[in-house]
Structures are given as C-alpha cells and as structure tokens.
TORKEBA-752996 format. One line per 5 residues: number of its first residue (from 0); their letters; for each residue x, y, z of N, C-alpha, C, CB. Coordinates in nm, 4 decimals. Glycine has a CB too. Layout:
NUM> A> X/Y/Z/X/Y/Z/X/Y/Z/X/Y/Z | ...
//
This chain:
0> MYALP> -4.8490/-2.1858/5.0677/-4.7321/-2.1171/5.1327/-4.7438/-2.0372/5.2643/-4.6817/-2.0271/5.0394 | -4.8774/-1.9867/5.2860/-4.9143/-1.9223/5.4024/-4.9521/-2.0155/5.4981/-5.0140/-1.8303/5.3826 | -4.9711/-2.1450/5.4882/-4.9951/-2.2340/5.5694/-4.8664/-2.2693/5.6388/-5.0591/-2.3361/5.5063 | -4.7563/-2.2457/5.5832/-4.6229/-2.2847/5.6639/-4.6093/-2.2318/5.7736/-4.5047/-2.2566/5.6064 | -4.5293/-2.2972/5.8699/-4.4932/-2.2438/5.9782/-4.3897/-2.1059/5.9544/-4.4342/-2.3584/6.0557
5> PVTQA> -4.3875/-2.0250/6.0381/-4.3518/-1.8721/5.9865/-4.2018/-1.8572/5.9667/-4.3996/-1.7522/6.0985 | -4.1140/-1.9622/6.0385/-3.9494/-1.9700/6.0281/-3.9452/-2.0265/5.8795/-3.8616/-2.0863/6.1564 | -3.9998/-2.1306/5.8731/-3.9825/-2.2169/5.7526/-4.0074/-2.1330/5.6433/-4.0731/-2.3399/5.7473 | -4.1077/-2.0590/5.6242/-4.1669/-1.9626/5.5505/-4.0639/-1.8537/5.4859/-4.2666/-1.9002/5.6389 | -4.0066/-1.7916/5.6256/-3.8951/-1.7196/5.6088/-3.7823/-1.7523/5.5375/-3.8596/-1.6964/5.7064
10> LIVVN> -3.7307/-1.8657/5.5751/-3.6087/-1.9195/5.5482/-3.6158/-1.9431/5.4026/-3.5775/-2.0420/5.6307 | -3.7370/-2.0047/5.3184/-3.7609/-2.0226/5.1881/-3.7713/-1.8609/5.1070/-3.9001/-2.1168/5.1815 | -3.8389/-1.7958/5.1706/-3.8288/-1.6468/5.1147/-3.6851/-1.5869/5.1007/-3.9083/-1.5485/5.2118 | -3.6152/-1.6022/5.2491/-3.4830/-1.5447/5.2105/-3.4043/-1.6089/5.1223/-3.4065/-1.5275/5.3121 | -3.3664/-1.7450/5.0999/-3.3124/-1.8132/5.0262/-3.3627/-1.7615/4.8848/-3.3329/-1.9461/5.0645
15> VVMYF> -3.5110/-1.7619/4.8328/-3.5550/-1.7219/4.7037/-3.4899/-1.5561/4.6664/-3.7313/-1.7303/4.7084 | -3.5193/-1.4652/4.7502/-3.4616/-1.3295/4.7423/-3.3155/-1.3384/4.7382/-3.5041/-1.2422/4.8585 | -3.2202/-1.4173/4.7900/-3.0991/-1.4151/4.7797/-3.0630/-1.4414/4.6394/-3.0464/-1.4964/4.8687 | -3.1547/-1.5541/4.5847/-3.1128/-1.5866/4.4415/-3.1344/-1.4820/4.3535/-3.1812/-1.7013/4.3862 | -3.2340/-1.4240/4.3788/-3.2625/-1.3103/4.2838/-3.1723/-1.1860/4.2829/-3.3958/-1.2628/4.3108
20> VEAAL> -3.1215/-1.1584/4.3786/-3.0166/-1.0558/4.4469/-2.9063/-1.1034/4.3703/-2.9899/-1.0624/4.6222 | -2.8401/-1.2157/4.3850/-2.7513/-1.2899/4.3002/-2.7483/-1.2629/4.1441/-2.7833/-1.4261/4.3213 | -2.8572/-1.2864/4.1126/-2.8415/-1.2815/3.9724/-2.8592/-1.1513/3.9175/-2.9279/-1.3687/3.9101 | -2.9216/-1.0374/3.9967/-2.9421/-0.9194/3.9544/-2.7816/-0.8422/3.9648/-3.0667/-0.8559/4.0444 | -2.7267/-0.8871/4.0807/-2.5941/-0.7953/4.0881/-2.4738/-0.9009/4.0525/-2.5693/-0.7187/4.2575
25> GPSVS> -2.4966/-1.0025/4.0298/-2.3962/-1.0536/3.9416/-2.2975/-1.1745/4.0192/-2.3074/-0.9212/3.8908 | -2.2139/-1.2338/3.9689/-2.1128/-1.3418/4.0618/-2.0130/-1.2652/4.1487/-2.0132/-1.4475/3.9596 | -2.0075/-1.1432/4.1702/-1.9250/-1.0801/4.2647/-1.9863/-1.1176/4.4250/-1.9246/-0.9132/4.2271 | -2.1265/-1.0865/4.4194/-2.2141/-1.1218/4.5374/-2.1980/-1.2682/4.5592/-2.3688/-1.0848/4.5147 | -2.1892/-1.3538/4.4690/-2.1839/-1.5068/4.5203/-2.0566/-1.5289/4.5634/-2.2180/-1.6186/4.4134
30> ALLAL> -1.9448/-1.4808/4.5214/-1.8095/-1.4876/4.5501/-1.7870/-1.4303/4.6973/-1.7295/-1.4102/4.4408 | -1.8527/-1.3233/4.7301/-1.8435/-1.2621/4.8513/-1.9065/-1.3662/4.9562/-1.9150/-1.1210/4.8466 | -2.0190/-1.4166/4.9388/-2.1072/-1.4620/5.0219/-2.0747/-1.6265/5.0495/-2.2473/-1.4288/4.9611 | -2.0025/-1.7059/4.9361/-1.9886/-1.8248/4.9444/-1.8757/-1.8598/5.0271/-1.9861/-1.8723/4.8291 | -1.8773/-1.9625/5.1098/-1.7820/-2.0197/5.1954/-1.6678/-2.0572/5.0977/-1.8409/-2.1433/5.2796
35> WPVGP> -1.5521/-2.0021/5.1021/-1.4185/-2.0504/5.0553/-1.3554/-2.1042/5.1994/-1.3216/-1.9193/4.9748 | -1.2431/-2.1815/5.1285/-1.1311/-2.2688/5.2387/-1.0623/-2.1384/5.2923/-0.9936/-2.3983/5.1523 | -1.0058/-2.1891/5.4271/-0.9327/-2.1014/5.4679/-0.8324/-2.0203/5.4012/-0.8922/-2.1476/5.5438 | -0.8295/-1.9016/5.3719/-0.7096/-1.8459/5.2955/-0.7459/-1.6986/5.2790/-0.6821/-1.9215/5.1464 | -0.7021/-1.6489/5.1566/-0.7390/-1.5272/5.1157/-0.8693/-1.4476/5.1163/-0.7088/-1.5322/5.0169
40> YFMPW> -0.9246/-1.5556/5.0472/-1.0805/-1.5352/5.0195/-1.1791/-1.5672/5.1245/-1.1230/-1.6175/4.9062 | -1.1324/-1.6063/5.2297/-1.2211/-1.6638/5.3659/-1.2794/-1.5562/5.4584/-1.1236/-1.7563/5.4685 | -1.3963/-1.5246/5.4862/-1.4136/-1.3975/5.5568/-1.5346/-1.4765/5.6726/-1.4763/-1.2447/5.4367 | -1.5182/-1.4337/5.7980/-1.5976/-1.5094/5.9119/-1.7411/-1.5143/5.8748/-1.5848/-1.4373/6.0576 | -1.8151/-1.4012/5.8156/-1.9650/-1.4328/5.7779/-1.9936/-1.5221/5.6817/-2.0328/-1.3247/5.7358
45> QLLSY> -1.8956/-1.5815/5.6061/-1.9324/-1.7126/5.5109/-1.9757/-1.8147/5.5776/-1.8224/-1.7702/5.4319 | -1.9287/-1.8394/5.7028/-1.9568/-1.9367/5.7993/-2.1397/-1.9608/5.7786/-1.8992/-1.8727/5.9651 | -2.2096/-1.8624/5.7641/-2.3588/-1.8877/5.7606/-2.4212/-1.8232/5.6040/-2.4342/-1.8022/5.9086 | -2.3188/-1.7597/5.5721/-2.3878/-1.7106/5.4293/-2.4141/-1.7692/5.3296/-2.3355/-1.6327/5.3710 | -2.3020/-1.8399/5.3281/-2.2972/-1.9683/5.2213/-2.4056/-2.0317/5.1932/-2.2173/-2.0752/5.2585
50> AFVHA> -2.5028/-2.0614/5.3393/-2.6047/-2.1414/5.3487/-2.7279/-2.0629/5.2751/-2.6260/-2.1790/5.4978 | -2.7130/-1.9507/5.1943/-2.8124/-1.8709/5.1343/-2.7789/-1.8255/5.0004/-2.8406/-1.7608/5.2144 | -2.7063/-1.8746/4.9453/-2.6263/-1.8622/4.8170/-2.6320/-1.9898/4.7451/-2.4772/-1.8238/4.8421 | -2.6883/-1.9984/4.6382/-2.7090/-2.1491/4.5670/-2.6567/-2.1295/4.4029/-2.9011/-2.2037/4.5718 | -2.5987/-2.2666/4.3590/-2.5382/-2.2533/4.2281/-2.6205/-2.2662/4.1168/-2.4409/-2.3409/4.2121
55> GLPHL> -2.7519/-2.2210/4.1380/-2.8244/-2.2366/4.0021/-2.9887/-2.2514/4.0615/-2.7596/-2.3927/3.9015 | -3.0867/-2.2353/3.9866/-3.2094/-2.2827/4.0146/-3.2315/-2.3835/4.0501/-3.2738/-2.2769/3.9455 | -3.1970/-2.5255/3.9851/-3.2375/-2.6634/4.0565/-3.1745/-2.6551/4.2019/-3.1743/-2.8069/3.9698 | -3.0673/-2.6338/4.2178/-2.9898/-2.6309/4.3515/-3.0871/-2.5576/4.4340/-2.8376/-2.5558/4.3480 | -3.1311/-2.4423/4.4168/-3.2215/-2.3646/4.5232/-3.3467/-2.4350/4.5293/-3.2516/-2.2080/4.4865
60> LFNMF> -3.4258/-2.4821/4.4206/-3.5547/-2.5526/4.4479/-3.5636/-2.6903/4.4936/-3.6263/-2.5510/4.3390 | -3.4332/-2.7658/4.4962/-3.4040/-2.8917/4.5650/-3.4147/-2.8822/4.7142/-3.2684/-2.9385/4.5297 | -3.3285/-2.7623/4.7329/-3.3006/-2.7466/4.8903/-3.4277/-2.6808/4.9434/-3.1605/-2.6481/4.9288 | -3.4757/-2.5797/4.9026/-3.6203/-2.5432/4.9464/-3.7163/-2.6578/4.9613/-3.6829/-2.4487/4.8463 | -3.7225/-2.7386/4.8522/-3.8163/-2.8276/4.8575/-3.7774/-2.9185/4.9894/-3.8250/-2.9023/4.7194
65> GVYMF> -3.6592/-2.9559/5.0203/-3.6340/-3.0058/5.1635/-3.6851/-2.9268/5.2825/-3.4914/-3.0166/5.1838 | -3.6389/-2.8136/5.2681/-3.6901/-2.7239/5.3866/-3.8391/-2.7413/5.3902/-3.6525/-2.5616/5.3688 | -3.9327/-2.7103/5.2857/-4.0593/-2.7344/5.2946/-4.1138/-2.8582/5.3521/-4.1002/-2.7207/5.1848 | -4.0654/-2.9789/5.2887/-4.0861/-3.1019/5.3261/-4.0980/-3.1562/5.4521/-4.0131/-3.1550/5.2810 | -3.9507/-3.1112/5.5084/-3.9159/-3.1556/5.6400/-3.9144/-3.0610/5.7310/-3.8009/-3.2147/5.6460
70> GSDVE> -3.8723/-2.9181/5.7133/-3.8696/-2.8435/5.8133/-3.9888/-2.7694/5.8523/-3.7773/-2.7710/5.7961 | -4.0933/-2.7955/5.7959/-4.2208/-2.7628/5.8240/-4.2759/-2.8362/5.9369/-4.2970/-2.7795/5.7141 | -4.2703/-2.9544/5.9615/-4.3067/-3.0675/6.0526/-4.2000/-3.0347/6.1743/-4.2874/-3.2320/5.9753 | -4.0926/-3.0459/6.1630/-3.9928/-2.9991/6.2674/-4.0345/-2.8716/6.3404/-3.8560/-2.9736/6.2017 | -4.0598/-2.7717/6.2583/-4.0959/-2.6337/6.3357/-4.2319/-2.6510/6.3944/-4.0978/-2.4970/6.2349
75> RVWGG> -4.3124/-2.7198/6.3623/-4.4242/-2.7253/6.4349/-4.4396/-2.8043/6.5854/-4.5080/-2.7773/6.3437 | -4.3379/-2.8915/6.5693/-4.2937/-2.9490/6.6806/-4.2145/-2.8701/6.7695/-4.2305/-3.0527/6.6488 | -4.1131/-2.8401/6.7356/-3.9908/-2.7592/6.8265/-4.0374/-2.6004/6.8471/-3.8217/-2.7597/6.7318 | -4.1301/-2.5480/6.7492/-4.1337/-2.4040/6.7659/-4.0325/-2.3523/6.6832/-4.1160/-2.3582/6.9062 | -4.0498/-2.1923/6.6489/-3.9583/-2.1227/6.5656/-3.8178/-2.0894/6.6370/-4.0273/-1.9949/6.5191
80> RRYLS> -3.8216/-2.0623/6.7495/-3.6987/-2.0355/6.8056/-3.6160/-2.1736/6.7891/-3.7162/-1.9845/6.9580 | -3.6430/-2.2711/6.8765/-3.5693/-2.3699/6.8483/-3.5267/-2.4188/6.7331/-3.6088/-2.4420/6.8909 | -3.6125/-2.4340/6.6222/-3.6223/-2.4932/6.4750/-3.5040/-2.3992/6.4041/-3.7969/-2.4723/6.3942 | -3.5217/-2.2452/6.4107/-3.4184/-2.1807/6.3617/-3.2714/-2.2095/6.4280/-3.4560/-2.0465/6.3706 | -3.2545/-2.2115/6.5492/-3.1023/-2.2266/6.6128/-3.0577/-2.3521/6.5445/-3.0924/-2.2443/6.7934
85> FYLIC> -3.1255/-2.4518/6.5439/-3.1196/-2.5973/6.5301/-3.0716/-2.5759/6.3549/-3.2927/-2.6936/6.5755 | -3.1552/-2.5308/6.2677/-3.0800/-2.5077/6.1336/-2.9526/-2.4261/6.1147/-3.1674/-2.4474/6.0489 | -2.9474/-2.3193/6.2047/-2.8212/-2.2474/6.1891/-2.7114/-2.3215/6.2413/-2.8241/-2.1182/6.2526 | -2.7223/-2.4199/6.3317/-2.6113/-2.4764/6.3918/-2.5865/-2.6044/6.3003/-2.6367/-2.5073/6.5501 | -2.6783/-2.6210/6.2285/-2.6515/-2.7262/6.1103/-2.5924/-2.6958/6.0094/-2.7510/-2.7774/6.0567
90> ALSAA> -2.6127/-2.5376/5.9591/-2.5449/-2.4746/5.8759/-2.4082/-2.4637/5.9084/-2.5975/-2.3655/5.8568 | -2.3691/-2.4264/6.0460/-2.2433/-2.3907/6.0825/-2.1609/-2.5250/6.0836/-2.2451/-2.3146/6.2181 | -2.2206/-2.6189/6.1096/-2.1411/-2.7518/6.1616/-2.1161/-2.7967/6.0127/-2.2384/-2.8797/6.2731 | -2.2104/-2.8027/5.9179/-2.1588/-2.8236/5.7672/-2.0516/-2.7424/5.7110/-2.2657/-2.8021/5.6744 | -2.0631/-2.6013/5.7671/-1.9468/-2.5374/5.7181/-1.8046/-2.5788/5.7812/-1.9694/-2.3954/5.7373
95> ALQLV> -1.8222/-2.6084/5.8942/-1.6975/-2.6655/5.9867/-1.6417/-2.7638/5.9192/-1.7322/-2.7238/6.1286 | -1.7371/-2.8714/5.9126/-1.6461/-3.0165/5.8433/-1.6034/-2.9390/5.6866/-1.7812/-3.2068/5.8114 | -1.6932/-2.8919/5.6071/-1.6318/-2.8713/5.4656/-1.5098/-2.7907/5.5017/-1.7337/-2.7898/5.3515 | -1.4780/-2.7056/5.5830/-1.3876/-2.6371/5.5750/-1.2496/-2.7176/5.6272/-1.4279/-2.5207/5.6396 | -1.2556/-2.8051/5.7054/-1.1734/-2.9053/5.7407/-1.1329/-2.9955/5.6207/-1.2372/-2.9791/5.8452
100> VAGLA> -1.2068/-3.0401/5.5774/-1.2066/-3.1514/5.4797/-1.1354/-3.0569/5.3435/-1.3871/-3.2253/5.4516 | -1.1787/-2.9385/5.2855/-1.1175/-2.8559/5.2100/-0.9621/-2.8258/5.2428/-1.1958/-2.7452/5.2134 | -0.9675/-2.7973/5.3684/-0.7983/-2.7665/5.4092/-0.7108/-2.8898/5.3911/-0.7755/-2.7209/5.5794 | -0.7800/-3.0276/5.4282/-0.6634/-3.1123/5.4149/-0.6677/-3.1867/5.2641/-0.6635/-3.2230/5.5416 | -0.7922/-3.1351/5.1865/-0.7331/-3.1652/5.0618/-0.6894/-3.0682/4.9758/-0.8088/-3.2326/4.9964
105> GATYP> -0.6603/-2.9718/5.0146/-0.6050/-2.8292/4.9671/-0.6892/-2.7772/4.8402/-0.4371/-2.8406/4.9221 | -0.8165/-2.7878/4.8570/-0.9195/-2.7372/4.7731/-0.9095/-2.5742/4.7934/-1.0692/-2.8040/4.8152 | -0.9652/-2.5459/4.6699/-0.9700/-2.4062/4.6285/-1.0944/-2.3403/4.5890/-0.8892/-2.3914/4.5270 | -1.1772/-2.4232/4.5870/-1.3177/-2.3955/4.5406/-1.4159/-2.3765/4.6552/-1.3680/-2.5104/4.4519 | -1.5125/-2.2543/4.6263/-1.6200/-2.2227/4.7200/-1.7259/-2.3330/4.7487/-1.6892/-2.1051/4.6692
110> TVGAS> -1.7963/-2.3121/4.8492/-1.9006/-2.4139/4.8792/-2.0126/-2.3087/4.9121/-1.8614/-2.5291/5.0088 | -2.1153/-2.3288/4.8246/-2.2514/-2.2711/4.8250/-2.4022/-2.3836/4.8568/-2.2581/-2.2024/4.6681 | -2.5200/-2.2845/4.9330/-2.6101/-2.3738/4.9348/-2.6473/-2.4139/5.1043/-2.5534/-2.4914/4.8425 | -2.8188/-2.4525/5.0917/-2.8659/-2.4794/5.2306/-2.8561/-2.6423/5.2576/-3.0256/-2.4219/5.2487 | -2.7571/-2.6826/5.1715/-2.7805/-2.8764/5.1908/-2.7347/-2.9253/5.3175/-2.6810/-2.9825/5.0750
115> GAVFG> -2.6417/-2.8374/5.3852/-2.5812/-2.8953/5.5134/-2.7071/-2.8825/5.6180/-2.4339/-2.8043/5.5678 | -2.7793/-2.7857/5.6040/-2.8717/-2.7533/5.7100/-3.0298/-2.8707/5.6971/-2.9088/-2.5667/5.6841 | -3.0328/-2.8780/5.5533/-3.1693/-2.9486/5.5141/-3.1167/-3.0799/5.5439/-3.2330/-2.9295/5.3497 | -2.9766/-3.1645/5.5462/-2.9465/-3.2990/5.5913/-2.9856/-3.2769/5.7239/-2.7986/-3.3539/5.5721 | -2.9495/-3.1559/5.8252/-2.9699/-3.1851/5.9877/-3.1234/-3.2084/5.9867/-2.9207/-3.0435/6.1040
120> LLLAF> -3.1889/-3.1077/5.8725/-3.3828/-3.1120/5.9032/-3.3936/-3.2639/5.8886/-3.5146/-3.0139/5.7572 | -3.3431/-3.3141/5.7958/-3.3746/-3.4804/5.7568/-3.3627/-3.5510/5.8921/-3.2518/-3.5588/5.6370 | -3.2650/-3.5495/5.9476/-3.2096/-3.6099/6.0643/-3.3290/-3.5800/6.1661/-3.0573/-3.5463/6.1079 | -3.3505/-3.4643/6.2075/-3.4460/-3.4228/6.2997/-3.5793/-3.4627/6.2770/-3.4441/-3.2935/6.3100 | -3.6168/-3.4766/6.1627/-3.7518/-3.5143/6.0750/-3.7562/-3.6769/6.1083/-3.7355/-3.4762/5.8802
125> ARLFP> -3.6404/-3.7446/6.0888/-3.6281/-3.8811/6.1167/-3.6490/-3.9021/6.2560/-3.5025/-3.9338/6.0754 | -3.5860/-3.8541/6.3407/-3.6053/-3.8801/6.4964/-3.7207/-3.8713/6.5700/-3.5347/-3.8030/6.5636 | -3.7771/-3.7437/6.4940/-3.9265/-3.7043/6.5620/-4.0341/-3.7876/6.5021/-3.9725/-3.5421/6.5358 | -4.0237/-3.8133/6.3810/-4.1386/-3.9244/6.3120/-4.0749/-4.0566/6.2396/-4.2321/-3.8419/6.1822 | -4.0311/-4.1636/6.3450/-3.9738/-4.2529/6.3052/-4.0432/-4.3290/6.1968/-3.9425/-4.3149/6.4028
130> NRVVV> -4.1894/-4.3231/6.2134/-4.2530/-4.3979/6.1839/-4.3092/-4.3618/6.0241/-4.3347/-4.4104/6.2915 | -4.3089/-4.2600/5.9645/-4.3122/-4.1551/5.8639/-4.2429/-4.2214/5.7522/-4.2445/-4.0170/5.9082 | -4.3319/-4.2535/5.6362/-4.2681/-4.3259/5.4962/-4.2166/-4.2059/5.4280/-4.3864/-4.4153/5.3872 | -4.0874/-4.2538/5.3745/-4.0501/-4.1003/5.2608/-4.0211/-4.1782/5.1362/-3.8815/-3.9789/5.3065 | -4.0646/-4.1539/5.0315/-4.0545/-4.2003/4.9000/-3.9444/-4.1328/4.8110/-4.1841/-4.1841/4.8397
135> PLFPP> -3.8067/-4.1468/4.7962/-3.7314/-4.0811/4.7285/-3.7794/-4.0613/4.5762/-3.6123/-4.1402/4.7454 | -3.7261/-3.9389/4.5172/-3.7511/-3.9595/4.3617/-3.6837/-4.0688/4.2991/-3.7101/-3.8420/4.2832 | -3.5640/-4.1106/4.3290/-3.4569/-4.1949/4.2563/-3.3820/-4.2917/4.3873/-3.3311/-4.0770/4.1679 | -3.4052/-4.4119/4.3834/-3.5042/-4.4822/4.3317/-3.6521/-4.4757/4.3912/-3.4581/-4.6046/4.3345 | -3.7528/-4.4771/4.3339/-3.8929/-4.4381/4.4134/-3.9303/-4.5763/4.5096/-4.0381/-4.4024/4.2852
140> IPMRA> -3.8497/-4.5964/4.6122/-3.8836/-4.7233/4.7351/-3.9336/-4.6662/4.8231/-3.7699/-4.8078/4.8055 | -4.0502/-4.6751/4.8836/-4.0610/-4.6120/5.0168/-4.0053/-4.6860/5.1211/-4.1931/-4.5859/5.0519 | -3.9465/-4.6115/5.2086/-3.8849/-4.6457/5.3479/-3.9222/-4.5433/5.4543/-3.7254/-4.6519/5.3402 | -3.9175/-4.6296/5.5826/-3.9230/-4.5095/5.6735/-3.8194/-4.4010/5.7015/-3.9442/-4.5557/5.7862 | -3.8468/-4.2928/5.7679/-3.7647/-4.1801/5.7773/-3.6263/-4.2226/5.8265/-3.8275/-4.0771/5.8672
145> PVFVA> -3.6262/-4.2967/5.9176/-3.4761/-4.3263/5.9671/-3.3928/-4.3991/5.8803/-3.4717/-4.4037/6.0915 | -3.4434/-4.5169/5.7927/-3.3860/-4.5806/5.7004/-3.3407/-4.4865/5.5903/-3.4692/-4.6800/5.6591 | -3.4168/-4.3990/5.5400/-3.3856/-4.3021/5.4320/-3.2688/-4.2213/5.4656/-3.5009/-4.2112/5.4037 | -3.2731/-4.1735/5.6117/-3.1652/-4.1072/5.6346/-3.0411/-4.1487/5.6775/-3.1930/-4.0366/5.6985 | -3.0312/-4.2692/5.6984/-2.9167/-4.3772/5.7244/-2.8657/-4.4010/5.5438/-2.9966/-4.5538/5.8206
150> VYGAL> -2.9506/-4.4274/5.4648/-2.8954/-4.4645/5.3212/-2.8351/-4.3392/5.2547/-3.0160/-4.5243/5.2223 | -2.9141/-4.2359/5.2891/-2.8809/-4.0820/5.2215/-2.7361/-4.0663/5.2722/-2.9919/-3.9362/5.2826 | -2.7331/-4.0741/5.4124/-2.6010/-4.0471/5.4842/-2.4869/-4.1450/5.4220/-2.6189/-4.0743/5.6518 | -2.4923/-4.2836/5.4253/-2.3989/-4.3404/5.3740/-2.3490/-4.3322/5.2516/-2.4158/-4.4288/5.3901 | -2.4557/-4.3132/5.1726/-2.4150/-4.2578/5.0146/-2.3607/-4.1538/5.0300/-2.5220/-4.2289/4.9094
155> ELVLG> -2.3542/-4.0493/5.0722/-2.2719/-3.9154/5.1105/-2.1444/-3.9317/5.1221/-2.3068/-3.8535/5.2332 | -2.1408/-4.0351/5.2126/-2.0156/-4.1012/5.2909/-1.9215/-4.1618/5.1782/-2.0665/-4.2310/5.4043 | -1.9958/-4.2305/5.0839/-1.9146/-4.3098/4.9915/-1.8860/-4.2168/4.8942/-1.9790/-4.4357/4.9343 | -1.9815/-4.1354/4.8303/-1.9258/-4.0401/4.7239/-1.8285/-3.9005/4.7818/-2.0653/-3.9824/4.6410 | -1.8481/-3.9108/4.8868/-1.7282/-3.7953/4.9725/-1.5790/-3.8740/4.9591/-1.7710/-3.7709/5.1838
160> VTGTQ> -1.5822/-3.9828/5.0005/-1.4670/-4.0379/5.0151/-1.3881/-4.0834/4.9018/-1.4844/-4.1275/5.0900 | -1.4743/-4.1250/4.8093/-1.4575/-4.1623/4.6669/-1.4270/-4.0310/4.5780/-1.5927/-4.2379/4.6146 | -1.5106/-3.9186/4.5927/-1.4833/-3.8091/4.5216/-1.5311/-3.8397/4.3814/-1.3398/-3.7724/4.5313 | -1.6468/-3.9217/4.3668/-1.6943/-3.9585/4.2499/-1.7941/-3.8433/4.1670/-1.7636/-4.0868/4.2817 | -1.8214/-3.7351/4.2735/-1.9024/-3.6529/4.2349/-1.8870/-3.5069/4.2805/-2.0114/-3.7033/4.2646
165> EGVAH> -1.7934/-3.4561/4.1649/-1.7160/-3.3243/4.1749/-1.8035/-3.2047/4.1878/-1.6276/-3.3032/4.0525 | -1.7972/-3.1172/4.2679/-1.8513/-2.9806/4.2692/-2.0017/-3.0235/4.3760/-1.8861/-2.9124/4.0789 | -2.0165/-3.1425/4.4203/-2.0648/-3.1552/4.5376/-2.0067/-3.1518/4.6639/-2.1120/-3.2394/4.5327 | -2.0504/-3.0768/4.7722/-1.9895/-3.0713/4.8942/-2.0470/-3.1779/5.0000/-2.0030/-2.9320/4.9424 | -1.9934/-3.3091/4.9659/-2.0567/-3.4005/5.0485/-2.0249/-3.4208/5.2014/-2.0383/-3.5133/4.9882
170> FAHLG> -1.9255/-3.3535/5.2091/-1.8711/-3.3524/5.3770/-1.9488/-3.2193/5.4410/-1.6682/-3.3274/5.3951 | -1.9979/-3.1475/5.3471/-2.0731/-3.0239/5.4270/-2.2234/-3.1165/5.4487/-2.0932/-2.8430/5.3117 | -2.2663/-3.1866/5.3695/-2.3922/-3.2645/5.3931/-2.3729/-3.3336/5.5137/-2.4289/-3.3626/5.2818 | -2.2670/-3.4328/5.5148/-2.2441/-3.5171/5.6449/-2.2318/-3.4094/5.7913/-2.0842/-3.6131/5.6192 | -2.1337/-3.3049/5.7588/-2.1366/-3.1904/5.8682/-2.2822/-3.1809/5.9136/-2.0838/-3.0384/5.8088
175> GLAGG> -2.3572/-3.1279/5.8268/-2.5154/-3.0782/5.8869/-2.5738/-3.2271/5.9537/-2.6452/-3.0106/5.7308 | -2.5702/-3.3476/5.9052/-2.6158/-3.4518/5.9732/-2.5280/-3.4719/6.1199/-2.6080/-3.5738/5.8739 | -2.4008/-3.4696/6.1115/-2.3326/-3.4797/6.2667/-2.3760/-3.3524/6.3543/-2.1501/-3.4802/6.2596 | -2.3793/-3.2194/6.3046/-2.3980/-3.1129/6.3889/-2.5692/-3.1556/6.4353/-2.3659/-2.9502/6.3008 | -2.6266/-3.1771/6.3793/-2.7928/-3.2280/6.3878/-2.7972/-3.2979/6.5124/-2.8514/-3.3396/6.2588
180> YLFMR> -2.7244/-3.4234/6.4779/-2.7209/-3.5033/6.5729/-2.6572/-3.5020/6.6967/-2.6950/-3.5822/6.5302 | -2.5271/-3.4165/6.7221/-2.4538/-3.3613/6.8620/-2.5777/-3.2877/6.9240/-2.3053/-3.2422/6.8366 | -2.6336/-3.1733/6.8392/-2.7108/-3.0853/6.8913/-2.8542/-3.1805/6.9774/-2.7502/-2.9791/6.7579 | -2.8927/-3.2584/6.8882/-3.0154/-3.3453/6.9397/-2.9863/-3.4318/7.0688/-3.0614/-3.4488/6.8226 | -2.8680/-3.5054/7.0745/-2.8007/-3.5806/7.1608/-2.7554/-3.5206/7.2715/-2.7083/-3.6350/7.1067
185> FGRMR> -2.6836/-3.4043/7.2873/-2.6203/-3.3395/7.3750/-2.6762/-3.1923/7.4172/-2.4949/-3.3381/7.3265 | -2.7459/-3.1455/7.3420/-2.8233/-3.0105/7.3600/-2.9569/-3.0207/7.4321/-2.8530/-2.9469/7.2216 | -3.0168/-2.8923/7.3977/-3.1697/-2.9065/7.4947/-3.2646/-2.9656/7.3546/-3.2504/-2.7041/7.5807 | -3.2402/-2.9949/7.3007/-3.3344/-3.0212/7.1680/-3.3776/-3.1840/7.1615/-3.2396/-2.9779/7.0134 | -3.3601/-3.2414/7.2331/-3.4440/-3.3859/7.2163/-3.5389/-3.4180/7.1678/-3.4780/-3.4362/7.2970
190> P> -3.5862/-3.5157/7.1000/-3.7040/-3.5445/7.0537/-3.8074/-3.5618/7.1402/-3.6957/-3.6387/6.9860
//
C-alpha cells in the first residue's frame, strides 16, 4: 500500500473509511450520499458523493482493486493533480449519464459506487499502455488492454440496453468511459 502513488492511495483509503462510516452510522448516510434521480431526494453533492459509497464489501473491494490495478500506473504517468481531475471528471460524467437514463426510464432507485470512475481509468490505462495484457477473472482469456476495454464496454452497453442485470448502473459505467474519452480527446490530457 505504501508503494502506491499518493492519490491512488488516498482514493482507496477514503473509500474504505467511507464504507466503515456507512456501516457505523447506518443506511441514512448511504441514502444521503447516494445519487438519486432528479426529484425530491436529489441533492447537488450527490454528483460526486455517490462515488464514495458502496453497496457492500464485494462492491467496494472490486472497485478499489480496479483503482489499484489501473489507477496506479495512470497516476505515475500523469501525476497526482491530473489523475485526480480525470478521476473526478469520470465520476461526474458517469453521474450525468446515469441521471439522464434514470430520468428517461422513470427510475426511482439510487446509484452508488466508484465504478464509473474506474471505467474511465480503464480507458486511460488502455490508451497509455496499449500493449499491456489484461487477464479478466472471467473468462480468463489474456487480451491487450484496448481490446479488454472495448469488450467490457460493449458488454456494458448490451447489458444496459437489455436490462438483464438489475441493480447495476451500466449506463454510469458507460458514462465514465465516455467522459474519460472526451476529456482525453479534447482536454489537456492526451496520452
């Protein structure tokens, strides 16, 4: 953990601390920080706070594993300030797309988790290290990072459109990818 770059380390620590704060203070904290569709429960701070609230220990561990695996290398290339800006922009773009889709679908449930930001990190990792090989847990097939991101993004789109996996914010994941792409393409963070 101490060999991690400082912002990656801080993001992991903040998320873990928030998990224990949620557990100690109860579901009212999660409800206050989660991203609710625009309506009576929506508050502006939720556009970022949702990314630090998780739906359980496996959700937290999976997302923080992604931050550790992909964010560390991205931060080493870009530096802490650019990396943190990118991470937060991906979280915001994930929230924005999730709000649009939730509004169109008439959804009434909240969104939590850093997955949208992690998807942005996946994209940045693939663009910065296009020849690195990633082996997903399932199926354990080695593939280059850009192929992995394309397959994972296509899967998220199919699952989101078909609605076959309820309770997962597939469009937030796609929003993180889209925000990361747009920022890398038109912003100041070209690889």
